[in-house]
N, CA and C of each residue as an Amber inpcrd file, in Angstrom:
protein
   264
 108.7780000  67.0450000 108.0180000 109.6330000  67.8290000 107.1500000
 109.2670000  69.3140000 107.2440000 107.9860000  69.6140000 107.3660000
 107.5740000  71.0200000 107.4620000 108.0410000  71.6440000 108.7630000
 108.0580000  70.8380000 109.8330000 108.5310000  71.3650000 111.1160000
 110.0080000  71.7300000 111.0360000 110.7810000  70.9270000 110.3220000
 112.2030000  71.2250000 110.1620000 112.3820000  72.5040000 109.3460000
 111.6090000  72.6540000 108.2850000 111.6980000  73.8600000 107.4580000
 111.2830000  75.0930000 108.2520000 110.2420000  74.9600000 109.0700000
 109.7830000  76.0850000 109.8790000 110.8310000  76.4640000 110.9200000
 111.4330000  75.4640000 111.5550000 112.4620000  75.7730000 112.5520000
 113.7080000  76.3680000 111.8910000 114.0440000  75.9130000 110.6910000
 115.1640000  76.5110000 109.9610000 114.8760000  77.9650000 109.6170000
 113.6460000  78.2520000 109.2100000 113.2490000  79.6270000 108.9040000
 113.3700000  80.5010000 110.1490000 112.9070000  79.9760000 111.2840000
 112.9830000  80.7200000 112.5370000 114.4370000  80.9940000 112.9160000
 115.2750000  79.9560000 112.8610000 116.6760000  80.1270000 113.2480000
 117.4110000  81.0920000 112.3250000 117.1660000  80.9850000 111.0370000
 117.8140000  81.8860000 110.0840000 117.4190000  83.3340000 110.3550000
 116.1350000  83.5680000 110.5890000 115.6690000  84.9310000 110.8540000
 116.2060000  85.4440000 112.1830000 116.2220000  84.5920000 113.2070000
 116.7230000  85.0170000 114.5170000 118.2100000  85.3480000 114.4570000
 118.9830000  84.5180000 113.7710000 120.4230000  84.7750000 113.6660000
 120.6850000  86.0490000 112.8660000 120.0000000  86.2040000 111.7400000
 120.1950000  87.3990000 110.9120000 119.7670000  88.6580000 111.6590000
 118.6470000  88.5750000 112.3570000 118.1440000  89.7220000 113.1010000
 119.1020000  90.0960000 114.2310000 119.5810000  89.1060000 114.9580000
 120.5260000  89.3760000 116.0430000 121.8340000  89.9510000 115.5100000
 122.3130000  89.4240000 114.3920000 123.5550000  89.9270000 113.7990000
 123.3970000  91.3750000 113.3430000 122.2730000  91.6770000 112.6890000
 122.0370000  93.0540000 112.2540000 121.9760000  94.0050000 113.4400000
 121.3220000  93.5840000 114.4990000 121.2060000  94.4550000 115.6660000
 122.5440000  94.6110000 116.3780000 123.3650000  93.5730000 116.3610000
 124.7080000  93.7010000 116.9230000 125.5260000  94.6990000 116.1050000
 125.4270000  94.6170000 114.7840000 126.1220000  95.5830000 113.9320000
 125.6240000  97.0010000 114.1970000 124.3260000  97.1340000 114.4250000
 123.7460000  98.4560000 114.6640000 124.2800000  99.0770000 115.9450000
 124.6640000  98.2460000 116.8960000 125.1820000  98.7920000 118.1470000
 126.6220000  99.2870000 118.0060000 127.2660000  98.9710000 116.8850000
 128.6660000  99.3600000 116.7020000 128.8360000 100.7720000 116.1420000
 127.8810000 101.2320000 115.3250000 128.0550000 102.5250000 114.6610000
 126.6850000 103.1730000 114.4500000 126.5690000 104.4890000 114.6590000
 125.2710000 105.1620000 114.4950000 124.6940000 105.0610000 113.0820000
 125.5430000 105.0790000 112.0550000 125.0320000 104.9600000 110.6890000
 124.4400000 103.5770000 110.4390000 125.0720000 102.5670000 111.0080000
 124.5210000 101.2160000 110.8840000 123.2000000 101.0920000 111.6400000
 123.0800000 101.8290000 112.7440000 121.8230000 101.8160000 113.4900000
 120.6840000 102.3450000 112.6250000 120.9300000 103.4210000 111.8980000
 119.8960000 103.9670000 111.0070000 119.5450000 102.9760000 109.9040000
 120.5500000 102.2900000 109.3680000 120.3010000 101.2850000 108.3300000
 119.4680000 100.1270000 108.8640000 119.8160000  99.6350000 110.0400000
 119.0760000  98.5100000 110.6260000 117.6570000  98.9350000 110.9840000
 117.4770000 100.1470000 111.4660000 116.1270000 100.6300000 111.7550000
 115.2950000 100.6960000 110.4800000 115.9030000 101.0930000 109.3820000
 115.2010000 101.1150000 108.0960000 114.8290000  99.7050000 107.6540000
 115.7500000  98.7670000 107.8170000 115.4660000  97.3730000 107.4510000
 114.3150000  96.8250000 108.2830000 114.3210000  97.1030000 109.5980000
 113.2400000  96.6150000 110.4460000 111.9070000  97.2920000 110.1090000
 111.9440000  98.5650000 109.7220000 110.7110000  99.2410000 109.3160000
 110.1470000  98.6140000 108.0470000 111.0230000  98.3050000 107.0840000
 110.5660000  97.6330000 105.8600000 110.0140000  96.2480000 106.1610000
 110.6710000  95.5310000 107.0730000 110.1850000  94.2030000 107.4440000
 108.8190000  94.2970000 108.1170000 108.6300000  95.3300000 108.9350000
 107.3360000  95.5300000 109.5780000 106.2490000  95.7860000 108.5420000
 106.5540000  96.5860000 107.5390000 105.5800000  96.8700000 106.4780000
 105.2490000  95.6070000 105.6940000 106.2710000  94.8360000 105.3400000
 106.0500000  93.5970000 104.5810000 105.2630000  92.5850000 105.4090000
 105.6050000  92.4440000 106.6950000 104.9050000  91.4880000 107.5490000
 103.4510000  91.9010000 107.7630000 103.2150000  93.1830000 108.0040000
 101.8400000  93.6520000 108.1840000 101.0290000  93.4490000 106.9090000
 101.6470000  93.6990000 105.7620000 100.9590000  93.4600000 104.4860000
 100.6590000  91.9820000 104.2950000 101.5920000  91.1260000 104.6820000
 101.3730000  89.6830000 104.5500000 100.2370000  89.2150000 105.4530000
 100.1500000  89.7760000 106.6650000  99.0440000  89.4040000 107.5510000
  97.7080000  89.8790000 106.9750000  97.6930000  91.0680000 106.3800000
  96.4450000  91.5970000 105.8290000  96.0350000  90.8960000 104.5380000
  97.0050000  90.4840000 103.7500000  96.7300000  89.8750000 102.4460000
  96.9680000  88.3680000 102.4500000  96.8110000  87.7220000 103.6050000
  97.1650000  86.3090000 103.6940000  96.3260000  85.4190000 102.7800000
  95.0580000  85.7210000 102.6050000  94.2310000  84.9000000 101.7080000
  94.7070000  85.0080000 100.2610000  95.0700000  86.2060000  99.8400000
  95.5820000  86.3990000  98.4830000  96.9210000  85.6830000  98.2910000
  97.7900000  85.7890000  99.2850000  99.1050000  85.1390000  99.1980000
  98.9600000  83.6290000  99.1250000  98.0210000  83.0810000  99.8870000
  97.7930000  81.6290000  99.8730000  97.3480000  81.1770000  98.4910000
  96.4670000  81.9430000  97.8590000  96.0010000  81.5690000  96.5150000
  97.1130000  81.6730000  95.4800000  97.8960000  82.7390000  95.5440000
  98.9430000  82.9540000  94.5460000 100.0700000  81.9300000  94.6950000
 100.5280000  81.7080000  95.9170000 101.6490000  80.7980000  96.1440000
 101.2230000  79.3350000  96.2680000  99.9090000  79.1140000  96.3870000
  99.3500000  77.7600000  96.5150000  99.9750000  77.0050000  97.6870000
  99.9550000  77.6550000  98.8510000 100.4400000  77.0220000 100.0700000
  99.3070000  76.9750000 101.0790000  99.5210000  76.2450000 102.1450000
  98.5200000  76.0990000 103.1910000  98.4950000  77.3680000 104.0540000
  97.3010000  77.7780000 104.4700000  97.1590000  78.9870000 105.2820000
  97.8880000  78.8380000 106.6110000  97.8010000  77.6460000 107.2190000
  98.4840000  77.4370000 108.4950000 100.0000000  77.5070000 108.3350000
 100.5100000  77.0310000 107.2170000 101.9530000  77.1100000 106.9760000
 102.3940000  78.5660000 106.8360000 101.6200000  79.3640000 106.1090000
 101.9480000  80.7820000 105.9580000 101.9110000  81.4900000 107.3010000
 100.8720000  81.2410000 108.0710000 100.7740000  81.8910000 109.3780000
 101.8780000  81.4230000 110.3140000 102.2420000  80.1560000 110.2310000
 103.3550000  79.6610000 111.0450000 104.6560000  80.3590000 110.7020000
 104.8910000  80.5380000 109.4130000 106.1080000  81.2440000 108.9890000
 106.0730000  82.7100000 109.4150000 104.9000000  83.3360000 109.3370000
 104.7870000  84.7310000 109.7670000 105.0210000  84.8660000 111.2680000
 104.4640000  83.9420000 112.0440000 104.6570000  83.9790000 113.4960000
 106.1220000  83.7470000 113.8410000 106.7410000  82.7560000 113.2030000
 108.1580000  82.4730000 113.4720000 109.0320000  83.6640000 113.0940000
 108.7310000  84.2890000 111.9860000 109.5020000  85.4450000 111.5390000
 109.3370000  86.6230000 112.4990000 108.1240000  86.8340000 112.9770000
 107.8670000  87.9350000 113.9050000 108.5840000  87.7060000 115.2330000
 108.5250000  86.4890000 115.7570000 109.2010000  86.1820000 117.0190000
 110.7120000  86.3260000 116.8660000 111.2440000  85.8630000 115.7490000
 112.6860000  85.9770000 115.5200000 113.1120000  87.4370000 115.4270000
 112.2990000  88.2680000 114.8180000 112.6220000  89.6960000 114.7400000
 112.5580000  90.3470000 116.1140000 111.6310000  89.9060000 116.9400000
 111.5600000  90.4300000 118.3050000 112.8080000  90.0520000 119.1010000
 113.3470000  88.8650000 118.8350000 114.6070000  88.4730000 119.4780000
 115.7170000  89.4350000 119.0610000 115.7620000  89.7620000 117.7810000
 116.7640000  90.7140000 117.3000000 116.5970000  92.0920000 117.9190000
 115.3610000  92.5360000 118.0600000 115.1300000  93.8300000 118.7060000
 115.5510000  93.7900000 120.1680000 115.3660000  92.6360000 120.8060000
 115.8440000  92.4750000 122.1810000 117.3480000  92.6270000 122.2640000
 118.0390000  92.1020000 121.2600000 119.5020000  92.2340000 121.2250000
 119.8990000  93.6990000 121.0960000 119.2240000  94.4320000 120.2250000
 119.5960000  95.8430000 120.0410000 119.2680000  96.6610000 121.2910000
 118.2110000  96.3140000 121.9970000 117.8800000  97.0430000 123.2170000
 118.8590000  96.7170000 124.3400000 119.3230000  95.4830000 124.4020000
 120.2920000  95.1080000 125.4340000 121.6570000  95.7330000 125.1810000
 122.0200000  95.8880000 123.9180000 123.3330000  96.4500000 123.5810000
 123.3420000  97.9730000 123.6990000 122.1780000  98.6050000 123.6560000
 122.1190000 100.0710000 123.6650000 122.3650000 100.6420000 125.0460000
């Protein structure tokens, strides 16, 4: 069941990231918005990696599950960045 949830998280992030990057390729103002969203995501992800022990205690989840979700989210965002680079 956890593998299904992890793969759903990955697919949702990859689809959303790719869609945002496709929108960013359509208009310069949208590009600035998507760049801001990705910068915020980078800050949140970096904070989550640095504070992973605290997050595990607060949310009462397994450390491997948190790291798996962080890895899946990071890879999915890289797919979205690949889309924006290919469209540019």
